[in-house]
N, C-alpha and C positions, 0 to 999 in steps of 0.2 A: 694340776696337779703335783702329784711328791712322786719320788722316786727312794728307794734304797739303794744308796750310795755305793753303801760296801756287800750287801746280801742281810745285814743284818736286822729282825726284826723278834728280837724272842721276848716270850712272856708265860706266867704258869698261871694266864687266865687266858680261860677262851678269850679271845677279840676277835672283831671283822678286823682283816687289813683295811677297807675301807674308814671304818670310824677309828681306826687308829690314826690313818694319815691324816683325817679331819682331824683329831687331836694336835696332831701338830703342827697343821696350818694355825689353827685358833692360840696355839702358846707361843707360836711364833712373832703371833700379831700383837700378844700382852708385853712379849717382847720389847718389841720395835716401834709402836705405833703412843707417839707422846699422849693421847688422849686414852691410852690403858693402862697407864703407869698405876694406877689402882686396882688393875686387874688380876688376880692370880694365875698362875700358870695353871692352865687346866692339866698338865700332866703333875703338878705337886699337889693340885685338889682331888685328882685320884686317888694318889695315895697315902697321903695325910691322915685320913681313919686309918690306917695301918697302925700308925705310930702305938706304942702301949701307953697308957696313962700313967706308969709308974715314975716319971721325972720330966723336967724342962726338957723342952724343943728350943735346941740351937739353930737362929736364923742369922745363917754366916752372910756378911756383908750385903746387910739387909736394905739398906737404901731408902725406899720412902716409906716401908713396911706391909705392904701389899701379903706377904705370905706372914708378916707377925698378927697380921688382923686377921687373916684368914686363921691360924692356929687357933687363938682367944677364943673367935666364936665358934670353932670347934671344939672349947672346953680346956685347953691346953696351956698349960705357962709356961711364958715363951722368954728365949734371951736373944734381943736382937743385938747386931755386934756391927759395926761399922766404921771405918776412918774420920765418918761424919756423920755426925746425928743430926743435923739442920733438915732434913726432908722429909725426918719421921713427921712431924706435926702433932697431932693429936694421938698418934700411934704410941707415943711414948708415954703418954698418961693415960692409957686404957688398962683397966686392972687386968693384973697375970701377963701383963709386958713390963721386962726389966730391960735395963740399956745396959750397955760399955761402949763406949768408944776408945778401941784400939786400933793401931796398924797391924796388922798382919801379916804386913810383908818384910817392914823392917824393923822390928822388933820383938822379942823373945814371945811364946803363946802364950798370950794373957788367961788362960783357962786352964794351965796346968793343973793335972789330978781332979779334975772335975769332969763327971760322965755325964753324957743325954740321952734319951730316951728317944730321939730324933733330930738327925738333922740335915738342915734344909741347904744346899746352895743353888743358884740360879744366876746366870749371865756374870760367872765370875769363874775363874783360874788362877791360882797360881800355887803350880805343882808342888812345892816344897811341902805345904797344910796336907796334903791326903794322909802321910801317916800321922800327924794327929789330929786329924778328924776322925780317921777309924779307929786311934786309941780311945778317942772321946765318946765313943760310942758304948752304952751300957749292954750286957746277953739282954738279944731280943730287940735290938733297938734296931729303928731303919732310917737309913740313909736316902734321902732323893737330891739326886744332883740331876743340872741341866744347864749346858751350856752351849758355845758356838763351836764348830768340828773344822780341820784342815781342810779344805776346800773353800769355806764360806770368803776368801778373798778375790775369789771370783765372781762376787756378788756384791762386794762391798766391805764396808767396817764393821765389825773387828777383823783386820787383814792381817797383824802381828803373828806372827807363829808363840810367841811367847802366851797367846790368851784363844789358841787354836788348839783343840784336842786334836792329837796322833789318831790315824783311823786303828780304832776298836783301842785306844787307849785307856778309857773310861770302863769300860769291861773288864782288860786285862789288870788294873790296878785292882778292882772291884772282886773278880770273881774270886781269887785264891783262896780270899780270908772269910766271905760274905754270903751268903744265899741269894741269888737272884731273884727277884720277884718279875721283873720284867726290864727292857733294855731297848733302844731305838738309835739306830744311827741314821739318821736321814740327809737328804735332800728334798728341801720344798720350793715350789714356785709361788708360792702364793700366803700372805699380801705382798711379800718381798720374798725372791729368792735368798734362800740361806743353807745353813751347814750345818747342822747341829748332832747331840748327841744327850741323852740324857736314862736315866736308870735310879731303878729303886730295891733296894738290898735288905737283909735284915742280916744282922749282928750276930752269928751261932758260935763265937768262941768267948768265953770266960776272961780269957787276956787275951787284946788285939792287940800290943805293940809290937811294933817292927823293929 
């Protein structure tokens, strides 16, 4: 069973609540089960086809490259960025995948002046990056973001508030500058209790610098 923590479940697409919560449970399984580390998040898989074909997709904190692999399979060119690229394995050698090893938290933003048709972020939160991410989207570019939220400390790790979104935080950061396609702020009970927020939004401004 899953619960709406803040009563927020928003989508411009007609979806059944039961289907949405099933997606939530499946996505969290992909986040936490070590046997599913190569499985793309259903949230990302659902909205990735909305990314325009006009440019590259940025896979932030790409980890083992599950979303880079998904995106290349959909025909996108991808830039996979992480502080440690050793987990990418053969994904780094796939046609259409470029890689960049970079410390996104303790060094200058390494992609200044570059803009992307899509940006994917999952299981990662460094709040100072929000302005950089939003400014890095092309007009009509798509942001897909999914990570843990405040309240997750009741269930286990991550429990550090630095790595947990505040109630409604993701929506608040994105809402004023982008068109929201879908947003969820949920507690899930299975396969493991957790608190998550996720969003998909489209860039509508020519200049998105903050």
